[in-house]
N, C-alpha and C positions, 0 to 999 in steps of 0.2 A: 085329597090323596087318592090316587088310583091304585090299581093292582100292582103296578111296577114299584111304586113307593112301599106298599105293604110287603112285597117280596124282599126288597132291600132291607126293610126294618126287621122282619121276622126271621130271615134266613140264618141269623147267628144263633138263635135259641137252640135248634136241634144239635148244633156242634157243641156249644159250651154247656148246654143242659145235659147232654150225654156224659160229658166229663164229670159234671157235678153229681149226677145220679150214680155214676160208678163210685165216686168218692164216698157217697153216703152208704151205699150198699157194702162196700168193703169195710168202712168204719163200723157199720152195724154188725157185720160178721165177725170182725176181729174183737170187738168189745162186747159181743153178745148182747146187743141192744136192738131188739126187733123193731122198735119205733124208727130207728135210722134206716134199717133195711126196707121197711115198708114205705118210708118217705122216698127212698130211691126208686122203688118199684112204681110208686105213684107218679113220680117224675117221668119215668120211661113211658108209662101209659099216656100221660098228657102230651109228651113229646111226639108220640106216634100220631096222635090226633092233630097236633100242630103241624107236623110234617106234611100231612095231607093238604093243609091250607097253604103252606109254603110252596108245595109242588104246583098247586092249582094257580096261585098268583104268578109263579114262574112261567107257566104255560101262556098266560095272558101277556106277560112281559115279553116273552119270545115273539109272539105275534106282533106286538107293537114295535119292537126294537129291530128285528132281524133285517129288514130292508133298509134301515137307516144307519147302518154301521159299516165299517170296512170289511173287506173279504176275510181278513185275518180274524176279526171279531166274530164274523159269521161262523167261521170254523170253530171258534171257542164256544159259541152258543150251542152248537150241535154236540160238542164234546161234553159240555156242562149238562146239557139236557139228558144225554145218555147216562152219565154218572148219577144224575138226580133220580132217574127212574130206578136204578139199582138200589141206591141209598134209601129211597122211599120204601121199597119192599123189605129191605133189611130192618129198617126202623119199625115198620108195621109188625114184623116177626118178633122184634124185641118187645114191643108193647104186649103182644099176645103171650109171649113167654113170661113176661113180668106178671101178667094176670094169673098164669098157672103157678108161678112161684109164690105169689101172695096166697092163693088158695091152698097150696101145700103147707105153707106156714100156719094158716088158719086151722087147717085140719091136723096139724102136727104130723104130717105125712113123713114116713121114714126116709123118703128121697128128697126132702126139702133142701137139704144142704147141697146135694148134687145139682138140683135145679137152680139154686142160687149161683153156684159156680158156672153153670151154663149161661145164666143171665150175665155174669161178669165177662165171660168169653165173648158172647154175642154183642154185649155192650161195647167191649173194646174194639171189636171189628166194626161196629156201627160208628163209633167215634172216628176211626180211621177213614172210613168211607165218606162220612159227612165232612170231615176236614178237607179231604181231597176234592170233594164236590164243591165246597165253598171256595177253595183255592182256584179251581177251574172257572168258577163264576167270576171271581175277581179279575181274571185274565181277560174277560170280555171287554171291559172298558179301561183296563190298566195295562197298557203295553209294557210298562217298565218292569212288571213282574213276570212277563212271559218268557224271558230268556232270549237267547240268540236265535233260536229257530222259530219263535212264535211271532 
Protein backbone atom coordinates (compact mmCIF):
# COMPACT_ATOMS: atom_id res chain seq x y z
CA UNK A 1 0.00 0.00 0.00
CA UNK A 2 1.23 3.48 -0.84
CA UNK A 3 0.29 6.88 0.57
CA UNK A 4 -2.72 7.19 -1.75
CA UNK A 5 -4.18 3.95 -0.39
CA UNK A 6 -3.56 5.09 3.17
CA UNK A 7 -5.25 8.40 2.44
CA UNK A 8 -8.33 6.68 1.06
CA UNK A 9 -8.41 4.31 4.02
CA UNK A 10 -7.87 6.85 6.80
CA UNK A 11 -9.79 9.89 5.56
CA UNK A 12 -13.12 8.66 6.92
CA UNK A 13 -11.94 8.58 10.54
CA UNK A 14 -11.75 12.36 11.10
CA UNK A 15 -15.30 12.73 9.76
CA UNK A 16 -17.03 9.89 11.58
CA UNK A 17 -14.77 10.11 14.62
CA UNK A 18 -15.71 13.74 15.17
CA UNK A 19 -19.38 12.82 15.18
CA UNK A 20 -18.70 9.94 17.59
CA UNK A 21 -16.64 12.18 19.90
CA UNK A 22 -19.40 14.78 19.93
CA UNK A 23 -21.90 12.11 20.91
CA UNK A 24 -19.72 10.93 23.79
CA UNK A 25 -19.13 14.43 25.11
CA UNK A 26 -22.80 15.37 24.94
CA UNK A 27 -23.82 12.09 26.59
CA UNK A 28 -21.25 12.67 29.32
CA UNK A 29 -22.45 16.21 29.92
CA UNK A 30 -26.14 15.29 29.96
CA UNK A 31 -25.68 12.22 32.18
CA UNK A 32 -23.00 13.79 34.37
CA UNK A 33 -20.55 11.01 33.47
CA UNK A 34 -17.04 12.45 33.23
CA UNK A 35 -15.69 9.18 31.86
CA UNK A 36 -17.79 9.64 28.70
CA UNK A 37 -16.76 13.27 28.39
CA UNK A 38 -13.10 12.36 28.82
CA UNK A 39 -13.41 9.60 26.22
CA UNK A 40 -14.80 12.13 23.74
CA UNK A 41 -11.99 14.57 24.51
CA UNK A 42 -9.40 11.82 24.02
CA UNK A 43 -10.98 10.92 20.68
CA UNK A 44 -10.66 14.54 19.55
CA UNK A 45 -6.99 14.61 20.55
CA UNK A 46 -6.31 11.37 18.66
CA UNK A 47 -8.25 12.63 15.64
CA UNK A 48 -6.14 15.80 15.58
CA UNK A 49 -3.02 13.63 15.36
CA UNK A 50 -4.58 11.34 12.76
CA UNK A 51 -5.70 14.31 10.67
CA UNK A 52 -2.06 15.32 10.28
CA UNK A 53 -1.36 11.88 8.79
CA UNK A 54 -4.42 12.06 6.54
CA UNK A 55 -3.35 15.49 5.29
CA UNK A 56 0.21 14.36 4.61
CA UNK A 57 -0.90 11.27 2.69
CA UNK A 58 -3.30 13.51 0.75
CA UNK A 59 -0.42 15.74 -0.29
CA UNK A 60 1.44 12.69 -1.61
CA UNK A 61 -1.70 11.44 -3.38
CA UNK A 62 -2.09 14.87 -4.99
CA UNK A 63 1.42 14.69 -6.46
CA UNK A 64 0.79 11.19 -7.77
CA UNK A 65 -2.69 11.77 -9.15
CA UNK A 66 -2.90 15.35 -10.41
CA UNK A 67 -1.43 14.92 -13.90
CA UNK A 68 -3.22 11.62 -14.51
CA UNK A 69 -6.84 12.77 -14.22
CA UNK A 70 -9.24 14.91 -16.24
CA UNK A 71 -9.24 18.68 -16.02
CA UNK A 72 -12.49 18.58 -14.03
CA UNK A 73 -10.89 16.20 -11.54
CA UNK A 74 -7.84 18.47 -11.32
CA UNK A 75 -10.16 21.31 -10.35
CA UNK A 76 -11.72 19.17 -7.64
CA UNK A 77 -8.27 18.16 -6.36
CA UNK A 78 -7.43 21.83 -5.85
CA UNK A 79 -10.79 22.54 -4.18
CA UNK A 80 -10.36 19.51 -1.93
CA UNK A 81 -6.80 20.50 -1.07
CA UNK A 82 -7.86 24.00 -0.03
CA UNK A 83 -10.69 22.69 2.11
CA UNK A 84 -8.39 20.10 3.67
CA UNK A 85 -5.92 22.80 4.71
CA UNK A 86 -8.67 24.66 6.57
CA UNK A 87 -10.17 21.53 8.10
CA UNK A 88 -6.73 20.39 9.30
CA UNK A 89 -6.20 23.61 11.28
CA UNK A 90 -9.70 23.53 12.75
CA UNK A 91 -9.16 19.90 13.83
CA UNK A 92 -5.82 20.81 15.39
CA UNK A 93 -7.56 23.61 17.29
CA UNK A 94 -10.22 21.15 18.45
CA UNK A 95 -7.52 18.81 19.71
CA UNK A 96 -5.83 21.61 21.68
CA UNK A 97 -9.16 22.83 23.04
CA UNK A 98 -9.92 19.26 24.12
CA UNK A 99 -6.67 19.12 26.08
CA UNK A 100 -7.62 22.39 27.78
CA UNK A 101 -11.11 21.06 28.59
CA UNK A 102 -9.66 17.85 30.02
CA UNK A 103 -7.24 19.87 32.18
CA UNK A 104 -10.10 22.07 33.40
CA UNK A 105 -12.09 18.98 34.37
CA UNK A 106 -9.11 17.50 36.15
CA UNK A 107 -8.57 20.76 38.06
CA UNK A 108 -12.31 21.13 38.69
CA UNK A 109 -11.99 24.60 37.19
CA UNK A 110 -15.01 26.84 37.49
CA UNK A 111 -15.12 27.36 33.70
CA UNK A 112 -14.93 23.69 32.79
CA UNK A 113 -18.56 23.55 31.65
CA UNK A 114 -18.12 26.60 29.39
CA UNK A 115 -14.98 25.04 27.92
CA UNK A 116 -16.87 21.78 27.24
CA UNK A 117 -19.59 23.71 25.43
CA UNK A 118 -16.86 25.44 23.41
CA UNK A 119 -15.55 21.97 22.50
CA UNK A 120 -19.05 20.97 21.38
CA UNK A 121 -19.36 24.12 19.26
CA UNK A 122 -15.91 23.77 17.66
CA UNK A 123 -16.48 20.01 17.28
CA UNK A 124 -19.71 20.66 15.39
CA UNK A 125 -17.96 23.13 13.12
CA UNK A 126 -15.13 20.63 12.62
CA UNK A 127 -17.55 17.86 11.70
CA UNK A 128 -19.20 20.08 9.10
CA UNK A 129 -15.87 21.11 7.57
CA UNK A 130 -14.56 17.55 7.58
CA UNK A 131 -17.74 16.25 5.94
CA UNK A 132 -17.56 18.92 3.23
CA UNK A 133 -13.88 18.19 2.69
CA UNK A 134 -14.57 14.47 2.37
CA UNK A 135 -17.39 15.15 -0.05
CA UNK A 136 -15.15 17.33 -2.22
CA UNK A 137 -12.55 14.55 -2.18
CA UNK A 138 -15.14 12.07 -3.40
CA UNK A 139 -15.87 14.31 -6.35
CA UNK A 140 -12.29 13.91 -7.63
CA UNK A 141 -12.89 10.41 -8.96
CA UNK A 142 -16.68 10.19 -8.86
CA UNK A 143 -18.21 12.49 -11.49
CA UNK A 144 -21.66 11.08 -10.69
CA UNK A 145 -21.72 13.07 -7.42
CA UNK A 146 -20.40 16.35 -8.85
CA UNK A 147 -23.73 17.65 -10.07
CA UNK A 148 -24.43 19.39 -13.35
CA UNK A 149 -21.70 22.02 -13.14
CA UNK A 150 -18.83 19.73 -12.09
